[in-house]
Each structure stands twice: as C-alpha cells, then as structure tokens.
N, C-alpha and C positions, 0 to 999 in steps of 0.2 A: 019544223024540227031544226032546220038550219039556224033559225034565229035563237033558239034556246042554246044551241052549241056555241054560237058567237057570244052570247051574253055570259055563259059560263066561262069562256076563255078570258073575256075582259075582266070578269069578277075575280078570277084566279090571279091574273097579273096585277090587279089593283090592290091586292092584299100584301102586307108585309110578310115575308117568309119566316121571320124569327118569332112571330106570334106575340110581339110585345106592344102592338098597337094600343090595346086597352087593358093589358094584363098586369101582371105583377110588376110593381115599380122597381124592384131590385133585379129583375131579369135582364141579363146582358147590360147591367148598369155600368156606365163609364162616366157618370157625372162626377167631375173632380171634387165638387163640394161634398157629395155623399161619401166618396172614397176617403176624404180627409177627416171625416168625423171620428172621434175617438171610439164611439160606439161601434161603428163599422170595423175599425181596426182591431178592436178587442174580439169581436165575434169572428172576424176573418182569421185572426191568430188562432182562435179556438178550433175553427174548421181545419186550418192547416195542420194543427197538432194531431187532431183525430184522424184525418185522412192519411197523414204521413205514417202514423203508428199502425194503421191498418193497410198500408201499401195500396191506397186508393188514389185515383186521380179525379176526385170529385169535389174539390173545394167549392166550385160554383153551385153544385147540387146541394151541398151542405148549407151554403148561404141562402139559397132559395127556400129551403125548408125552415129557415129561421124567421122568415118574414112575419108570420103570425104567431111566433113563439112569444108567450107573455111571461116567461120565467126569468128574464134577464134583469128586470127592474130592481128587485131586492138584491140580487147578486152584485149589481153595480152600485149599490148604496144610494139609490135614488130616494127622494122624499116619498113618504107613504102614499101620497096622492098619485104618484107616477109609477109605483111598483108593479102594477098590473098592465102597464102599457105593452103592446106588442113591439117586437124588435123595430119594425119600420116606424112606428110612432115615436120610439125613443130617438131614432135617427132624426126624424123631423123636429122633435122637441129640441134636439141639440142644434140643428140647422137654424131654427128660429130663436135660439138662445133662451128658450124657456128653462133649459137645464144647461149648466156650464161645467165642462169637465175640468178637473185639476190635472193639467198636463203631466206633471211630475208623477202623480199617483197612477194615471192612466198608463204611462210608459212603464212603470214598475209592474203593473198588472200584466201588460203584454209580455214583458220579460219573464215574469213568473210563469205565464202560460207556456212560453217556449222552453222553459226549464223543467216542465213536468215530465216525468218518466212515462214511457208508453205502458209500463206495468202498473202505474198508479191506478187505483180502483176508480177514481173519478174519470180518468181518460178511457178506461175500459168500458165503463157504464155509459159513456157519452155516445156510443155507437152500438146499435143493435140491428144487424142485418135482417133479423126476423120480423121487424116492425115495418109497417107501411111507410112510415117516415123514420128511417133508421137513425137520424140525428136529433130526434125530438128531445133527448135528454142532454143536449149540448151545454146548456147553461149550468148544469151540475158540475162541470169541470172547472168553472172559474174559481181560482184560489181566493183566499180571504183578502189578499191585497187589493183585489178588484172592488171590494166594498167601499174603498175610498177613492175610486176613480172620479166620482162626481162630488166629492166633499171639499170644503175650503182648505 
C-alpha cells in the first residue's frame, strides 16, 4: 500500500497543473507568433467586445471556446477551400503563410469590432449564457469590413 501511495505522489507532482501538456493549443497560450496573427487579434477583439458588453471577465474562456469554431472562415473572406477551417487551423494557416492578411483591412476590421454598440443585435446574439458553449455564435458579430481582412 505504501508503494502505491508513493507512486501516486510522484505521478501527481510529475504532471503540469494547468492541464496544457497535451490539451488545447490555445489554452494559456503566450506564443508571441500566435498572439501576433491577425486572426487571433480579430477573434480576441470580438471576445473583448462581447465580454465587456456583458460585464464578464472571461476573455480567455471565450477564446478557448473558439478553438474548434469553424464559422470564421467566410466571415474573414477566406478563399472557399479555407472557409470551413476551425479557428485554430486558420491561425496555423496564417502562421505558415498559407493565407496572408491584408494588414490595413484587418486593422479596419478590429476597429469596427471595437465600435460596435453593445445593443447591436450581432453583439447580443454572440453570447448566450443558456448554451453549453455560450460564445459559439461569436463569428456572427464580425462586421462586413472583416470580409476583406484576407483579401489583396
């Protein structure tokens, strides 16, 4: 019995406490390359808008829920073959320069997100606390200007 207890103690201390060893690649992400992508900046601006409008301190939770969201491609004006990519796949495609943002248009997109009113229906619909993933409709708040974020 002593040996089992000793093994459990060593196993517990040998694991990372934040749970990111093999999990979600965006969890607790501080990779400056990822944080510098226009895709990440646009989605983060969206999360910041929705969480501030709802008086929530959950920007990271919102970002985590977007990892597998495949609704951003068309809203960002990506080519047809990339429109169903999940958020994390879009970030990777940008990192590997498979898609290239138009920095002027991406900045306009981010500015337009920040200018959205909290009463705007797209902002209101982007967060539903009754859902298991309350931010699953986040891509719906992207304004039309975001459709040129990846165009020449």
